[in-house]
C-alpha positions in Angstrom: -30.0 -18.7 -25.2 -26.4 -19.8 -24.6 -25.3 -16.2 -24.8 -27.9 -15.1 -22.3 -26.9 -17.8 -19.8 -23.2 -16.9 -20.2 -24.1 -13.2 -19.5 -26.1 -14.1 -16.4 -23.2 -16.2 -15.1 -20.7 -13.4 -15.7 -22.9 -10.9 -13.9 -23.3 -13.3 -11.0 -19.6 -13.9 -10.6 -17.5 -11.6 -8.5 -15.2 -9.3 -10.5 -11.6 -10.3 -9.8 -8.9 -7.7 -10.1 -5.4 -7.2 -8.9 -4.7 -4.6 -6.3 -1.4 -2.8 -5.7 -0.2 -0.2 -3.3 1.8 0.5 -0.2 1.5 -2.1 2.6 0.2 -1.4 6.1 0.5 -4.6 8.2 -2.6 -5.4 10.3 -1.4 -8.7 11.6 0.5 -11.7 10.4 -1.8 -12.6 7.6 -3.8 -9.4 6.9 -2.5 -6.3 5.0 -4.0 -3.0 3.9 -2.6 -2.7 0.3 -3.4 0.9 -0.8 -7.1 1.3 0.0 -7.9 -2.4 0.0 -7.8 -4.8 3.0 -6.3 -8.1 1.9 -6.3 -11.5 3.7 -3.3 -13.3 2.5 -4.3 -16.4 0.6 -3.4 -19.9 1.9 -1.8 -19.0 5.2 -3.0 -18.7 8.8 -0.9 -16.7 11.3 -1.5 -16.7 15.1 -3.9 -14.1 16.4 -2.3 -11.0 17.9 -3.3 -12.0 21.5 -2.4 -15.7 21.0 0.5 -17.2 23.1 2.9 -20.1 22.5 5.0 -22.1 24.9 8.6 -23.4 24.7 11.1 -24.9 27.1 13.4 -21.9 26.8 10.9 -19.0 26.8 7.9 -20.5 28.7 4.7 -18.8 27.6 5.3 -16.0 25.2 3.3 -13.6 23.0 3.9 -15.3 19.7 0.9 -13.6 18.0 2.3 -10.1 18.7 5.8 -11.3 17.7 4.6 -12.5 14.3 2.7 -9.2 13.7 5.8 -7.2 14.6 8.1 -9.3 12.5 5.8 -9.3 9.4 5.5 -5.5 9.9 9.2 -5.1 10.1 9.6 -6.9 6.8 6.7 -5.5 4.8 5.4 -2.2 6.3 5.8 0.6 3.7 6.8 -1.7 0.9 4.8 -1.9 -2.4 2.8 -5.1 -2.9 0.8 -6.4 -5.8 -1.9 -8.9 -4.9 -3.8 -11.3 -7.2 -7.4 -11.4 -6.0 -8.6 -15.0 -5.5 -11.9 -14.3 -3.7 -13.7 -12.0 -1.3 -14.5 -13.3 2.2 -17.7 -12.8 4.2 -16.1 -9.7 5.9 -15.6 -8.0 2.6 -11.8 -8.5 2.6 -10.0 -9.5 -0.6 -8.4 -12.9 -0.5 -5.2 -12.5 -2.5 -1.8 -13.9 -3.2 0.6 -11.0 -2.7 4.0 -10.3 -4.0 6.7 -7.8 -2.9 9.7 -7.4 -5.2 8.6 -10.6 -7.0 8.6 -12.7 -3.8 5.5 -14.6 -2.8 4.7 -13.1 0.6 2.6 -16.0 1.8 5.3 -18.5 0.9 8.0 -16.5 2.6 5.9 -16.1 5.8 5.1 -19.8 6.0 8.7 -20.9 5.0 10.1 -18.8 7.9 7.7 -20.4 10.4 5.6 -17.3 11.0 2.3 -18.9 9.9 0.7 -22.2 9.1 -0.3 -23.3 5.6 -4.1 -22.9 5.7 -4.9 -26.3 4.1 -8.6 -25.8 4.5 -8.5 -23.4 1.7 -5.3 -24.1 -0.2 -2.4 -26.6 -0.5 -0.1 -24.0 -2.0 2.2 -23.8 1.0 2.0 -27.3 2.3 5.6 -28.1 1.4 6.8 -24.7 2.8 5.2 -25.5 6.2 6.7 -29.0 6.3 10.2 -27.6 5.6 9.7 -25.1 8.4 8.7 -27.8 10.8 11.7 -30.0 9.9 14.1 -27.1 10.6 12.2 -25.8 13.7 11.9 -22.4 12.1 10.0 -19.6 13.8 6.9 -20.8 15.7 7.8 -24.5 15.1 10.4 -24.2 17.9 7.5 -23.7 20.2 4.1 -25.3 21.0 1.2 -23.4 19.3 -2.5 -24.0 19.1 -3.7 -23.9 15.5 -4.9 -20.3 14.9 -8.3 -21.6 13.7 -8.7 -23.6 16.8 -7.7 -20.7 19.0 -10.4 -18.5 17.3 -13.0 -21.1 17.7 -12.2 -21.5 21.4 -12.3 -17.7 21.9 -15.7 -17.5 20.3 -17.2 -20.3 22.5 -15.7 -19.0 25.7 -16.8 -15.4 25.2 -20.0 -14.4 27.0 -21.3 -12.4 24.0 -20.1 -14.9 21.4 -23.6 -15.4 19.9 -24.5 -12.4 17.8 -28.2 -11.6 17.3 -28.1 -13.2 13.9 -25.5 -14.5 11.5 -25.6 -11.2 9.6 -25.3 -8.9 12.6 -21.8 -9.6 13.9 -20.4 -6.1 14.1 -19.6 -5.0 17.7 -20.5 -1.5 18.7 -18.3 -0.8 21.8 -18.2 2.3 24.0 -14.9 3.2 25.6 -12.8 6.2 26.6 -12.0 6.6 22.9 -15.7 7.0 22.1 -18.2 4.8 20.1 -16.2 2.4 18.0 -17.4 -0.5 15.9 -15.2 -3.6 15.5 -15.3 -6.0 12.5 -14.1 -9.6 12.9 -10.8 -8.8 11.2 -10.0 -6.0 13.6 -7.3 -6.6 16.2 -9.6 -6.3 19.3 -12.7 -7.9 18.0 -12.4 -11.1 20.0 -11.6 -9.3 23.2 -14.5 -6.8 22.8 -17.5 -7.5 25.0 -20.9 -6.0 24.3 -22.9 -4.7 27.3 -26.2 -3.6 26.0 -27.1 -2.1 29.4 -24.4 0.5 28.9 -25.6 1.4 25.4 -23.3 -0.9 23.5 -24.9 -2.9 20.6 -24.5 -5.2 17.6 -24.8 -3.9 14.1 -25.7 -5.6 10.8 -23.7 -3.4 8.5 -21.0 -0.8 8.7 -23.4 1.8 7.2 -25.8 1.1 10.1 -23.0 1.6 12.6 -21.8 4.8 11.1 -25.4 6.2 10.8 -25.8 5.5 14.6 -22.6 7.5 15.3 -20.0 4.8 15.7 -16.6 5.0 13.9 -14.5 2.2 12.6 -11.7 0.7 14.7 -8.3 1.7 13.4 -6.6 -1.7 13.8 
C-alpha cells in the first residue's frame, strides 16, 4: 500500500528538469532558453510599458530600459536553468545561471528588478543593498510591477475574460490574426472587440485551430 501511495504521489507531481540553451530575452524577468520559456525565479521586473519618475529625468520608460539592458547583457548567451515550478501560463519558473552567475541575483543587485518576496526571499538582501546604493531603478520612483499589472487589469475595458480558463486574447490587426498570452509583451495593451471578429480563447490549440498565430514577443 505504501508503495502504491508513493507511486501515485510521484505521478501527480510535476516533473522537474533543468533546461539549457541560448537565451532570447523577452523582458526583464522572462527568457526563452532554447525552446523553453522561463520566468526567472524570485524576481519581478517592471513591465515593458511601465514608466518611472525621477527629479533628473522626469517620467521615463523604465520598463523598456530594463528589457533593453537585460537583453544587452544576456541575449545570445548560454544559460542553464534549474526548474522550480511551472506557472499557470505554462512557463517554467527557474533559477538561471550564465557563466556560473545567478542571473536573478545579478539583475536585482543592479537595481533592474525587485525581489519577488511573494514567492521567494532569495534576493531580499540583494534588493536591500541596491536600495541603499540607489542602483538602477532605485534612483527613481517606481510602482511595484505586481501593483502596476493589477491596475492595468482593473482599468482595461476587457479585463474580465469569459472565464478564468479562457484568458487568451485573439486580436485582429494589420499583421493578421494573432493571439496573445499573458506573458506576451502586448497582452495588457490588447483590447478585444468581438464586434470586429476578435475573441477570447481557452487554449492555444483552440486559437491555432481557428486560424490565429502566436504573438512573437
